[in-house]
PAZAPA-4460 file (N, C-alpha, C; in steps of 0.05 Angstrom, whole numbers, plus 32768, in hexadecimal, padded with zeros to 4 digits):
% residues 188
    n_x    n_y    n_z   ca_x   ca_y   ca_z    c_x    c_y    c_z   seq   type   mol
   8F16   89A9   826C   8F00   89B0   8256   8EE6   89AC   8270     1      M     A
   8ED7   89C8   8264   8EC2   89C6   8272   8EAB   89A9   826F     2      T     A
   8E95   89B3   8284   8E83   899C   827E   8E76   899B   8261     3      R     A
   8E6D   89BC   825E   8E61   89B4   8243   8E70   89AC   8225     4      R     A
   8E89   89B0   822A   8EA0   89A8   8211   8E9B   898E   8214     5      A     A
   8E9C   897F   8227   8E9F   895B   8236   8E83   8956   8220     6      S     A
   8E6E   895E   8230   8E54   8956   8220   8E58   895A   8208     7      L     A
   8E60   8970   81F3   8E5B   8973   81DC   8E72   895D   81CC     8      L     A
   8E82   8958   81D6   8E99   8944   81D0   8E85   892A   81C9     9      R     A
   8E79   8924   81DF   8E66   8906   81E1   8E58   890C   81CC    10      V     A
   8E48   8921   81CE   8E34   891D   81B5   8E3B   8915   8198    11      L     A
   8E4F   8929   8193   8E61   892C   817C   8E6A   890C   8179    12      V     A
   8E75   8901   8189   8E7D   88E5   8189   8E66   88D9   817E    13      L     A
   8E53   88D2   8191   8E38   88C3   818E   8E2A   88C9   8177    14      A     A
   8E29   88E0   8163   8E1D   88EA   814E   8E30   88D7   8131    15      W     A
   8E4C   88DF   813B   8E5A   88CB   812F   8E5B   88B3   8126    16      M     A
   8E55   88A8   8141   8E51   8882   813C   8E30   887F   8135    17      V     A
   8E1D   8890   8136   8E03   8892   812D   8E04   888D   810D    18      L     A
   8E19   889F   8102   8E1B   88A7   80E6   8E24   8885   80D6    19      V     A
   8E42   8883   80ED   8E4B   886C   80D8   8E3A   8857   80DA    20      W     A
   8E29   884F   80F4   8E18   8836   80F9   8E07   883C   80DE    21      V     A
   8DFC   8857   80D7   8DE7   8856   80C6   8DF4   884B   80A5    22      L     A
   8E08   8857   809E   8E1C   8857   808A   8E1F   8836   8084    23      L     A
   8E21   8826   809B   8E21   8809   8094   8E07   87FD   8095    24      W     A
   8DF4   880B   809F   8DD9   87FC   8096   8DCF   87EC   80AD    25      G     A
   8DE0   87E6   80C2   8DD7   87CE   80D1   8DE4   87D5   80F5    26      T     A
   8DCF   87D4   8103   8DD6   87D5   8121   8DE1   87C0   812A    27      F     A
   8DFD   87C4   8136   8E08   87A9   8142   8E21   87B6   814E    28      S     A
   8E29   87A1   8161   8E39   87B0   8177   8E5A   87AC   8166    29      V     A
   8E5E   87A0   8150   8E77   87A4   8145   8E73   87C0   8135    30      A     A
   8E64   87C4   812B   8E55   87E1   811D   8E5F   87F9   812A    31      N     A
   8E57   87F1   8144   8E4D   880E   8159   8E75   8807   8168    32      V     A
   8E7D   87FC   816F   8E95   87FA   8174   8EA8   8804   815E    33      L     A
   8EA8   87F7   8148   8EBA   8800   812F   8EB2   8825   812D    34      S     A
   8E9C   8831   8132   8E8F   8844   812C   8E9A   8859   8147    35      G     A
   8EA2   884E   815E   8EB2   885F   816F   8EC8   8857   816F    36      L     A
   8EDB   884B   8161   8EF2   8848   8157   8EFB   8860   813C    37      V     A
   8EEC   8864   812D   8EED   8873   8116   8EE0   8893   8120    38      V     A
   8ECC   8898   812D   8EC7   88AA   813A   8EDD   88B7   8147    39      A     A
   8EE0   88A6   8163   8F01   88B3   8173   8F14   88BB   8162    40      S     A
   8F1D   88AB   8150   8F2F   88AD   8140   8F35   88CD   812F    41      A     A
   8F13   88D0   812E   8F10   88EB   811B   8F15   88FD   812A    42      I     A
   8F06   88FA   8142   8F02   8913   8156   8F21   891C   8163    43      M     A
   8F33   8904   8166   8F50   8906   8175   8F63   890F   815C    44      F     A
   8F66   8905   8146   8F7B   8904   8135   8F6F   8916   8121    45      L     A
   8F5B   8927   8122   8F52   8938   8107   8F3A   894A   8118    46      L     A
   8F4C   895C   812B   8F33   896A   813A   8F32   8980   812A    47      P     A
   8F0F   898A   812B   8F05   89A3   811E   8F0F   89BA   8131    48      L     A
   8F14   89D5   8129   8F1C   89E7   813A   8EFE   89F1   8149    49      P     A
   8EFF   89FC   8163   8EED   8A09   8170   8EDD   8A1D   815D    50      R     A
   8EC2   8A1A   8159   8EAD   8A31   8157   8EA9   8A40   8166    51      V     A
   8EB1   8A5A   816B   8EA3   8A6E   817E   8E85   8A73   817C    52      P     A
   8E6F   8A6A   8196   8E5C   8A6C   8195   8E50   8A82   81A5    53      V     A
   8E4D   8A97   81A0   8E41   8AB3   81B1   8E2D   8AB9   81B5    54      E     A
   8E15   8AA7   81B3   8DFB   8AB4   81B1   8DEB   8A9E   81C1    55      G     A
   8DD2   8AA2   81C0   8DC0   8A88   81C8   8DAD   8A85   81B2    56      R     A
   8D9E   8A6D   81AF   8D92   8A65   819B   8D76   8A6D   81A3    57      V     A
   8D63   8A79   8194   8D42   8A83   8197   8D34   8A6E   8188    58      H     A
   8D23   8A5E   8192   8D17   8A4A   818D   8D00   8A54   8178    59      L     A
   8CF4   8A67   8180   8CDC   8A76   816C   8CEB   8A88   814F    60      F     A
   8D00   8A95   8158   8D0B   8A9E   8144   8D19   8A82   812D    61      S     A
   8D1E   8A6F   813A   8D2A   8A56   812D   8D19   8A4C   811E    62      L     A
   8D01   8A4C   8127   8CEC   8A3E   8112   8CDE   8A53   8103    63      V     A
   8CE5   8A67   8103   8CD4   8A7D   80EF   8CF1   8A7B   80E2    64      K     A
   8D02   8A79   80E8   8D1E   8A78   80CC   8D1E   8A60   80B8    65      L     A
   8D16   8A50   80CD   8D0C   8A34   80BB   8CF9   8A30   80A6    66      A     A
   8CEC   8A3F   80AB   8CCB   8A48   80A0   8CD3   8A5B   8083    67      L     A
   8CE0   8A6E   808E   8CEB   8A81   8078   8CFD   8A70   8061    68      V     A
   8D13   8A63   8070   8D26   8A52   8058   8D13   8A3F   8049    69      I     A
   8D00   8A33   8056   8CED   8A21   8042   8CDD   8A2E   8033    70      F     A
   8CD5   8A3C   8037   8CC1   8A4F   8022   8CD3   8A61   800B    71      G     A
   8CEB   8A6B   8017   8CFE   8A73   8005   8D0F   8A5F   7FE8    72      D     A
   8D11   8A44   7FF7   8D1B   8A2D   7FE7   8D03   8A26   7FD6    73      T     A
   8CE9   8A21   7FDD   8CCC   8A1B   7FCA   8CCF   8A30   7FB5    74      I     A
   8CCE   8A4C   7FBE   8CD1   8A5A   7FA9   8CE5   8A61   7F92    75      R     A
   8CFA   8A55   7F9F   8D12   8A5C   7F90   8D15   8A3E   7F83    76      S     A
   8D07   8A2B   7F87   8D0B   8A12   7F77   8CFA   8A14   7F5C    77      T     A
   8CE0   8A1D   7F67   8CCB   8A27   7F54   8CD6   8A3F   7F3A    78      A     A
   8CE6   8A51   7F44   8CF1   8A62   7F31   8D06   8A57   7F23    79      S     A
   8D17   8A47   7F2D   8D2A   8A39   7F1D   8D23   8A2A   7F06    80      V     A
   8D0F   8A16   7F17   8D01   8A03   7EFD   8CEE   8A15   7EE6    81      A     A
   8CE3   8A2A   7EEC   8CDB   8A3E   7ED8   8CF0   8A46   7EC9    82      W     A
   8D06   8A53   7ED0   8D1D   8A5A   7EC2   8D25   8A46   7EAF    83      L     A
   8D25   8A2A   7EB6   8D36   8A17   7EA3   8D1A   8A04   7E91    84      S     A
   8D06   8A0E   7E91   8CF6   8A08   7E7D   8CE7   8A1D   7E6B    85      I     A
   8CE7   8A32   7E6F   8CDC   8A47   7E68   8CEA   8A4D   7E4C    86      R     A
   8CD7   8A5D   7E37   8CDD   8A5B   7E20   8CEE   8A77   7E1C    87      P     A
   8CFF   8A7C   7E08   8D0E   8A92   7E0D   8D2C   8A8C   7E15    88      G     A
   8D39   8AA4   7E15   8D5A   8AA2   7E24   8D5B   8A99   7E3B    89      P     A
   8D76   8A94   7E45   8D7D   8A87   7E5E   8D76   8AA4   7E76    90      G     A
   8D79   8AA3   7E89   8D76   8AB7   7EA0   8D92   8AC8   7E9D    91      P     A
   8D8D   8AE6   7EA8   8D9B   8AF2   7EAE   8DAC   8AEE   7EC5    92      L     A
   8DC7   8AE3   7EC7   8DD6   8ADA   7EE0   8DE6   8AEC   7EE8    93      T     A
   8DF9   8AF3   7F00   8E03   8B00   7F0A   8E0E   8B03   7F29    94      G     A
   8E24   8B0C   7F30   8E2A   8B10   7F4D   8E20   8B29   7F56    95      V     A
   8E16   8B23   7F6F   8E0B   8B3F   7F83   8E24   8B33   7F99    96      L     A
   8E29   8B52   7FA9   8E35   8B56   7FBA   8E26   8B59   7FD2    97      R     A
   8E23   8B50   7FE7   8E10   8B5A   7FFE   8E23   8B5C   8018    98      C     A
   8E20   8B69   8028   8E2A   8B7A   8041   8E1B   8B71   8052    99      R     A
   8E29   8B5D   8066   8E18   8B57   807E   8E21   8B62   809C   100      L     A
   8E0B   8B5C   80AF   8E14   8B66   80C7   8E12   8B4D   80DC   101      I     A
   8E12   8B3D   80CB   8E14   8B23   80E2   8E2F   8B22   80F1   102      I     A
   8E36   8B1E   810D   8E4D   8B1F   8119   8E5E   8B09   811C   103      K     A
   8E4E   8AF0   811F   8E62   8ADC   8125   8E68   8ACB   810D   104      S     A
   8E80   8ABE   8109   8E86   8AB0   80F6   8E76   8A97   80EF   105      D     A
   8E61   8A89   8107   8E55   8A73   8103   8E3D   8A7D   80FA   106      L     A
   8E3A   8A8C   8104   8E19   8A9C   80F1   8E17   8AA6   80D3   107      V     A
   8E37   8AB0   80CA   8E3E   8AB4   80AD   8E3B   8A96   80A1   108      L     A
   8E46   8A89   80AC   8E51   8A74   809B   8E28   8A63   809D   109      T     A
   8E1A   8A68   80AA   8DFF   8A5D   80A7   8DF3   8A6C   8095   110      L     A
   8DFA   8A82   8095   8DE4   8A94   8080   8DF6   8A89   8062   111      W     A
   8E05   8A84   8061   8E18   8A7A   8049   8E0A   8A62   8044   112      T     A
   8E05   8A52   8056   8DFE   8A36   804F   8DDF   8A3C   8048   113      D     A
   8DCE   8A48   8052   8DB4   8A4C   804C   8DB2   8A55   802E   114      I     A
   8DC7   8A6F   802A   8DC3   8A74   800E   8DCB   8A62   7FF8   115      M     A
   8DE5   8A54   7FFF   8DED   8A38   7FEB   8DD2   8A2A   7FE5   116      N     A
   8DBD   8A26   7FFB   8DB3   8A0F   7FFC   8D94   8A15   7FEB   117      N     A
   8D92   8A35   7FE4   8D7B   8A40   7FDC   8D83   8A3B   7FC3   118      I     A
   8D6E   8A30   7FAE   8D78   8A2A   7F8D   8D79   8A43   7F85   119      P     A
   8D8A   8A4A   7F75   8D90   8A62   7F60   8DA3   8A78   7F74   120      G     A
   8DAD   8A73   7F88   8DC7   8A84   7F8D   8DDB   8A70   7FA1   121      T     A
   8DF3   8A76   7F9C   8E0B   8A6E   7FA2   8E1D   8A82   7FAD   122      M     A
   8E23   8A82   7FC6   8E38   8A94   7FD1   8E56   8A8E   7FC6   123      V     A
   8E67   8A9D   7FBA   8E79   8A9A   7FA6   8E96   8AA6   7FB8   124      L     A
   8E93   8AB3   7FCC   8EAB   8AC4   7FD8   8E9D   8AD6   7FF8   125      E     A
   8EAC   8AD2   8009   8EA7   8ADB   8021   8EBE   8AEF   8031   126      I     A
   8EB5   8B01   8030   8ED0   8B17   803C   8EC7   8B13   8057   127      D     A
   8ECF   8B0B   8065   8EC8   8B03   8083   8ED0   8B21   8093   128      R     A
   8EE9   8B2C   8087   8EF1   8B45   809C   8ED2   8B59   809A   129      V     A
   8ED1   8B58   807D   8EC3   8B76   807B   8E9D   8B6A   8077   130      R     A
   8E98   8B4C   807C   8E80   8B48   807E   8E71   8B44   8062   131      R     A
   8E7D   8B45   8051   8E76   8B4B   8030   8E76   8B2C   8024   132      I     A
   8E5E   8B29   8018   8E5B   8B0D   800C   8E58   8B12   7FF2   133      V     A
   8E5E   8AFE   7FE1   8E5C   8B01   7FBE   8E4D   8AEF   7FB9   134      Y     A
   8E34   8AEC   7FA9   8E21   8ADF   7FA6   8E19   8ADD   7F8B   135      V     A
   8E1B   8AC2   7F7D   8E17   8ABD   7F62   8DF4   8ABA   7F61   136      H     A
   8DE8   8ACC   7F56   8DC8   8AC6   7F54   8DC5   8ABE   7F39   137      V     A
   8DB3   8AAA   7F31   8DA8   8A9E   7F19   8D9F   8AB8   7F08   138      L     A
   8D83   8AC4   7F1B   8D77   8AD4   7F0B   8D74   8AEF   7F0C   139      D     A
   8D83   8B02   7EFD   8D85   8B1B   7EFD   8D76   8B28   7EED   140      L     A
   8D65   8B20   7EE3   8D53   8B31   7ED0   8D47   8B46   7ECA   141      S     A
   8D41   8B4D   7EEA   8D35   8B67   7EEA   8D3A   8B72   7F0A   142      S     A
   8D35   8B87   7F0B   8D3E   8B9B   7F21   8D2A   8B8B   7F37   143      D     A
   8D19   8B86   7F3B   8D07   8B71   7F44   8D12   8B58   7F4B   144      R     A
   8D19   8B4D   7F3B   8D2E   8B28   7F45   8D4A   8B38   7F5F   145      A     A
   8D56   8B50   7F4E   8D71   8B59   7F64   8D60   8B57   7F77   146      V     A
   8D4C   8B6F   7F7F   8D3C   8B77   7F9F   8D2E   8B5C   7FAC   147      A     A
   8D2C   8B52   7F9D   8D21   8B2E   7FA9   8D36   8B21   7FB0   148      E     A
   8D4B   8B1F   7FA9   8D65   8B15   7FB6   8D6C   8B25   7FCC   149      F     A
   8D6F   8B39   7FCB   8D79   8B4E   7FE0   8D6E   8B4C   7FF8   150      Y     A
   8D4F   8B4E   7FF7   8D36   8B46   800A   8D39   8B2A   8015   151      R     A
   8D3F   8B17   8009   8D46   8AFA   8015   8D5B   8AF9   8026   152      S     A
   8D6A   8B01   8011   8D8B   8AFF   8025   8D8B   8B12   8043   153      A     A
   8D7C   8B24   8046   8D79   8B3A   805D   8D66   8B27   806D   154      R     A
   8D51   8B23   8062   8D3C   8B10   8074   8D49   8AFA   8080   155      R     A
   8D5A   8AEF   8076   8D64   8AD8   8084   8D75   8ADA   8095   156      I     A
   8D8C   8AF2   808D   8D9D   8B03   80A2   8D94   8B0F   80BD   157      E     A
   8D73   8B16   80BC   8D67   8B25   80D1   8D62   8B0A   80E2   158      R     A
   8D58   8AF8   80DC   8D4E   8ADE   80E5   8D60   8ACE   80F4   159      L     A
   8D81   8ACE   80E6   8D93   8AC1   80EE   8D9E   8AD4   810C   160      L     A
   8DA0   8AEC   8109   8DAB   8AF9   811F   8D8C   8AFD   8136   161      I     A
   8D75   8AF5   812F   8D62   8AFB   8141   8D60   8AE1   814A   162      S     A
   8D6A   8AC8   8142   8D73   8AA8   814D   8D89   8AAC   815E   163      T     A
   8DA2   8AAF   8155   8DB5   8AAC   8160   8DC5   8AC4   8170   164      F     A
   8DC8   8AD9   815F   8DD9   8AED   8167   8DC4   8B0E   8176   165      E     A
   8DAD   8B07   8184   8DAA   8B1F   8193   8DB6   8B31   819D   166      R     A
   8DB5   8B4B   8198   8DCD   8B5A   81A3   8DCE   8B5D   81C4   167      N     A
   8DB0   8B57   81CE   8DB1   8B58   81EE   8DBF   8B40   81FB   168      S     A
   8DC6   8B28   81ED   8DCE   8B12   81F3   8DEC   8B0C   81E9   169      E     A
   8DF6   8B18   81D4   8E08   8B0F   81C1   8E25   8B1C   81D2   170      W     A
   8E38   8B0C   81D1   8E53   8B16   81DA   8E67   8B00   81D0   171      Q     A
   8E80   8B11   81C4   8E91   8B02   81BB   8EA0   8AEA   81CF   172      P     A
   8E9E   8AD6   81C0   8EAD   8ABB   81CB   8EC6   8AC7   81DA   173      S     A
   8ECF   8AB8   81F2   8EE8   8AC1   81FD   8EF8   8AB7   81EF   174      P     A
   8EFB   8AA2   81DF   8F18   8A9B   81D3   8F09   8AA8   81B3   175      W     A
   8EFC   8AC0   81AB   8EFC   8AC2   8191   8F12   8AD6   818B   176      Y     A
   8F1C   8AD6   8174   8F29   8AE1   816B   8F25   8AFE   8151   177      R     A
   8F29   8B19   8152   8F23   8B28   813B   8F2E   8B1B   8123   178      D     A
   8F17   8B1D   8111   8F28   8B14   80F3   8F3C   8B2C   80E8   179      P     A
   8F34   8B3F   80F5   8F46   8B57   80EA   8F61   8B58   80F7   180      T     A
   8F63   8B49   810C   8F80   8B4A   8116   8F96   8B46   8105   181      A     A
   8FAE   8B4C   810C   8FC1   8B4E   80F1   8FD1   8B32   80FA   182      A     A
   8FD0   8B24   810C   8FDA   8B0F   810C   8FC5   8AF7   8113   183      N     A
   8FB2   8AEE   8102   8FA6   8ADA   8102   8FAF   8AC0   8106   184      R     A
   8FA7   8AB1   811A   8FB5   8A99   811E   8F92   8A82   8121   185      E     A
   8F9A   8A6F   811A   8F82   8A5D   8118   8F77   8A5B   8140   186      D     A
   8F61   8A57   8141   8F56   8A53   815D   8F5D   8A31   8161   187      I     A
   8F6C   8A30   8173   8F6C   8A10   8182   8F5F   8A07   8196   188      A     A
***
C-alpha cells in the first residue's frame, strides 16, 4: 500500500470516528474507542471499491463551481416555490436527455449529485458507456425553460471539467477499466 493510500485510510478512519462521536453527542474516551472499533469494522469488513482519480483539483475553479451551484440552487428554489404557490395549472414536467463529455466516473457522479441537489431536477438514469443522462425537470413549460436547463447543465459540466479534468493534466488511472469492455469486473 502506498503512503498516500495509507494516509487516506487514516483520514477516513478519523472521519468515521468523528462522526460516531458526534452521533453520540459526547466526547469521551469510551465513545472514541467504540468509534474506532466500529469504523475499523466498517473499513475492513465492508470495504468500498477504489475510485479512480485521474486529475488534479484546481481551487479557483472549485470556488467558482461552488458559487455557481449556490446561485443555481437559490434561483431554482425560488422558481420551485413560485410554481407551488402561483395560481393556475401545475407546471409541465418531463424528462430531458443530456449528453456529457465528462471522462471520469467520479466527476460524472459529482455532476449527478449536483443536479439532484438543485431543486426542480432529478437524474433518473445514467448511461455510463455513452455518457448520456436522463433528467426529470419540473418546469418545461416554455422553450426558454428547456434552454435554461441545458445552459445550467452545461455550465456545471464545464466547471467540473475545469476543476477536475483539464485535458493537459488528465490521464486514466492505472487501474481504470474501460466501461465498454466486454468482460467488466468490479475494480478491486
